[in-house]
Every structure is written in C-alpha cells, then in structure tokens.
N, C-alpha and C positions, 0 to 999 in steps of 0.2 A: 516435452511436457506431456505427451500422450503415452504415458507409461502404462503397461498392462498390470504391473504389480506396484504395491505401495513401496515407499522408500523413506529412508532417514539419512542422516549424515554418518559417515564412517568413523570420524574422529571429532573431538570437541573443537570449538572455534571461539575465539574471544575478540572483542572489539570494545573500544571505549571512546568517549568524547563528550563534548558539551551538549546539553539538551537545547533544542531549538527554542522552545517556549519557556521552560523552567529556568534555564541558564546554569544549572548545576552540572558538575562533571559526573558522569555515570559510566558504570562498567556493565557489559553484557556478555554472557557466555552461553553458547549453544551446545546442547548435548544430544546424543542419539536417544531415540525413544522406541518403545516396543510397538509392534504391529497394532493398529487400531487405537494407538494412544492419542493421536491427533496433535495439534499444535497448542502448546501451553506456555504461557508466561508464568514465571515463578518469582515473586517479589522476595528476594533474600533479606531485605531490610525489615520485613514484617514477620513477627513470630507469635503474636498474640491472637491471631485469627487465621482463617483460611487465606493463604497467600497465593493460591493457584488460580489463574484466569484462563479459561478455555477460549480459544479462538473459534467462536461460532457466532452466527448473526445475532442471537439474543444477548450476547455480551456487549454489543455496541451501546454505549451510554452517552456519548457526545460526539458530534461531528462539527464542532466549532474550530475551524482552521486546521484540524487534523482529526484522525479517527482515534477515539478513546474507547478502550474495553474495560469492563469491570465485572466483578463477581458479586454474589449475593451478600458478601460481607462488606461490600463497599470498597474493596481494594481495586485500584485502577492501574492501567498502563496506557500511555498515549503515544501518538506519533508512530504508530505501528506500520503504516502503509508502505514505506519504502522497503523495510525488511520483508514484509509479507510478499511484496512484488518479486523480490529476489527468490524467496522460497517457492513462489509460483513458477518462476522461470525454470527452476531445477526440478519441479514436480515433487517437492518434499512434502510428505503427508504427516509424518510423525517426528516431532522434535520438541524438546524441552528447552526453554529459553530463560535462563536465570538472569535477573537484573537487580541492581541494588538501589533503584530509584523508581519513580513513577513515569519515566519517559525514556523512550529509546534514544540513544545518542544520535545527533544530527549528522555527525562526521562532516562530509562536504555538501550535504543537502540533497544528495542523490542516493541511488541504490547501489552504485558501483562498489563502494567499500564492502558492503554486505556480500555482494556477488563474489568478490575476490576471496574473502575468507571462507565462504561456503565451497568455492571451487577448490581451495587448498585442502579443506577437510574431506573432500571427496564424497560421493554418494553411494549409499549401500542399499541395494534392492532387497526387499523383504518378501515374505512367503505368502502374503495375502493379496487378493485382487484389489486394484485401485478402484475407488468409487467416484464417478463423475456426476455432475448435475447437468442433465440434458434438458435444454429448453424445448418445449413442445408447442407453445403458442406465443404470439407476440404480446408483450406487456409494455404499455406506454405510460409515462407520468410527466407532469410539468409542475414546476414551482416558480411562480412569477414568470420571468421571461426565459427560464432555463428549461431544458427538455431532455428526456432520456427514453430510449426504447431498447428492449432486448427481444430478440426473435430467433427462431430456429436456424441452425447452421450445422455443418458437419465438423466445425472447428471453432475455436475461440477467435473472434474477429473484433477489433476495436476501431471505432471511427469517432474521433474527438475533434470538435470545433470549439474554439474559444473566441471571445470578442471583448477586448478591453479598450477603454477610451485613450489610454496612453499610447502614443504612436510607436513607442519602442516595442510594444506587444501587438496591438491592433487585432485583426482577424487572422487566425491561423487554424490550419487543419492538419491532422496526422492520422494515418490509417495503418494498421498492422495486424497480421495474424501471428501473434508472438510465439516464437520458439526459443530455445536456449541461445542460439547464435544471434538471431536478430534482436532479441532482448538486450544482449550484451552490446551489440554494435549500434543499436538505434535508440534505446530507451534508458538503459541502466545509468548512464552518466548525466542525464538531464536533471538539472537542479531545481529545487523549489525557488519561488520568487515572490517579491513583494514590491509594492509601490512605496517610494520614500515617504510620501505624505501619510501613508497608512501605518507606518512603523510606530509613531508616537501613540496613536489610538490603540494599537494592538498591545503595546506595553502597559498602557493604562488599564487594560483588561486582564493583565497578568500573562500576556502572550508575548512571544518573540523576544524574551529577555536574553536569550543566548544567540539570537540572530545576528549575523554579521556578513560582511562580504566574503568571508571564508566558507560560509555554509548556505548562502542564498544569493540569487541574482537580485539586485535592487535597481529599479528603474525610476527615473525622475524626469518629467517633462520631455519625453521622447528620447531620453538617453539612458544607456546602460552604464551604471556607475562602477561596475567591476572593471578593473584595469585590464584584465585578460580577455574581456569581451565574452561572447557566447560560444558555447561548444557546438551548437547547431543553429542555423538561421531561424528555425522554428522550435527552439529549445523549450519555450513556454508550453506549447501544445504537446510536445513530447513528455514533459514532466506531468502534465495533467493526465496523459495516457498512462504513465507510470503509477500515479495515484489511483486511477481507476482499476488498474490491474491488481494492485495491492488490496484495495477495498473489496473487490469481487472475491478475492481469495479467502475472505472471512467466512464465506459460505462453502469453500472448497473449490476444486477445479470445475470450471464451467465450460460447457460446449454450447455456444450461441453467439450471435452477432449483437454487439452493443454499440449503440450510437448515442452520443451526448452532445448537447449544445449549451455552452456557458455553464458547464458542470463543475462539480466540486464534491467534497466529502458528503455534504448534506444530500445532494442529488443522487450520488452513488448509493448511499444507504437507503434512501427512499425507494430507489429502483429495486433493491434487494427485498425490502419489506413487501413491495407490491408483488414481486415474483413469488416469494416463498409463502406469501399469505393466501395464495390461490392454488389449490392442490392439483388442478388439471393443467397448469401451465408448465410443469416441469416434472421430471422423475429422476431417480438415481439409476445409473447404469454402470455395468462393467464393460470395458472394451475387449 
C-alpha cells in the first residue's frame, strides 16, 4: 500500500451481482485511468446529465447503512465501501468504474470478490508520485455512545471495537496495520451482517431488499443463521474494519492511527469531516 508512484489496473475487470439494498442485478466494469485521474464511478445507465461521480470526501451524500456518493447533478452510487477497501489494499489511485445502476453489487457481502478480479487484472505503476494524507495532530469525535480518533503514525493502523447486544456478536476488537497480504488474509473475506429483527425495518426503509444468507451474516437471539457459520471468530469486527478502510479511502491513502468504538459509516464519515475541516491536522505528502 505504500507505493512511491501512482498506479492503476493493467487490464479491465468485470463483476456483477445483486445489490444488497436495492435488490436489482447490476454489472460493474473497472477500467485503467490516466495519472491524476483519481477514482471515478461512471453511471452508464444515465445519459441526460453528468454521470461521473468522483470519489472525494465532498461527494459523500448519505451514510445510512452504507456509504453513498453523489455529484452535483444528483447522480448517486451507493455501497461503495467494500470495493474501495480492495482498491486501497492494492494502492490503486486512478481507475474508472462503469456501473449500470446506482449500487455496487454485493456479491458475497465482502471485499474478496473485488480483490480477486483486481488481482487478475494486475496493477500498472504510473509515472507520477503518489500523494498521501499524513495526519499531524489527533482528532477525536463522538456521536451518542460511539467514538472515533485519528492520530499521527508512520503507517495506517486500524483499531476497531464493536459492542452489540446480541450474544452472537457481543464485544469484539480487531487491530491491523493493513498491507496487501494481511488485507487478503485477515479482512477481505469478512462479510457484512445484520440482526434478523432489523431486516424487516430495513426493508421498510427501502434497504436490504437484496440481502440474503448468500451475501450477509444474519444473527438471531445469539445464533448465526448461516449454515456454513463464520469465516472468523470475530468476523463482525473484521468486517467493520473493512468498512472503515473503504470509507477512509474516499479521502485517499491515509497515514495515521484510527481507533473506533461502536463505529459505522456515519462515524467514519464524521471523523473525516473533522479531520479535513481543520487545516493544521493533516497535510499531503509524497513518500
């Protein structure tokens, strides 16, 4: 992840599947992009207005159960965090992502399918230096009983603690200084999850319409309902770490230590707003 130079993918890569929240079948294609092009989603189903959504902090328009990005024309793309986490792991700076709907496919509810197709497409180093966000001073925020802090470090470090009342989840912690190998081994395959009692209310709000035991862990009264069980004992905390990594990458590669308690997309975004809203807490650097 600590590349000196920018990179993109060497070949195009495609993936498709059902949307976790929208429930529609959607196709996604990743294409190489030029130096300093950044990460861009391109809505191929929209032709009457600007259909390009840049992955930058100001594009975040909703953090309700997933991260949603939008442009000034009101064009959106949601559930971007798992794909962005995989891009972060490979250190990809420039890529165009064509999609025929407003939500990234859930696939199996983790980042592993995205990791695999990016791995097959291979990485191409480019000619311009890579720019990192270096944290200079600690920034802390809290929302109700959730808490987040980002502070200086010489690498990206993530320390995630969750606390759920369902005994199947309970209190879990996961710490990692992610690189390509340990992202794949320890984070990529951790799946999104939900409590069974929450599914009906989520669907009533227009969410989780494509959610199933094929793309999420579902727990109920202390039990995991998925017949295959968990991929890790603390898969829930690992997935929250995956989400955090993807959400952070909206602002680009970060060098700093991030600690969260009872976090989620709302907290992750609020931490970025607090960090980037103060000019003396961070700076851009080249390694």
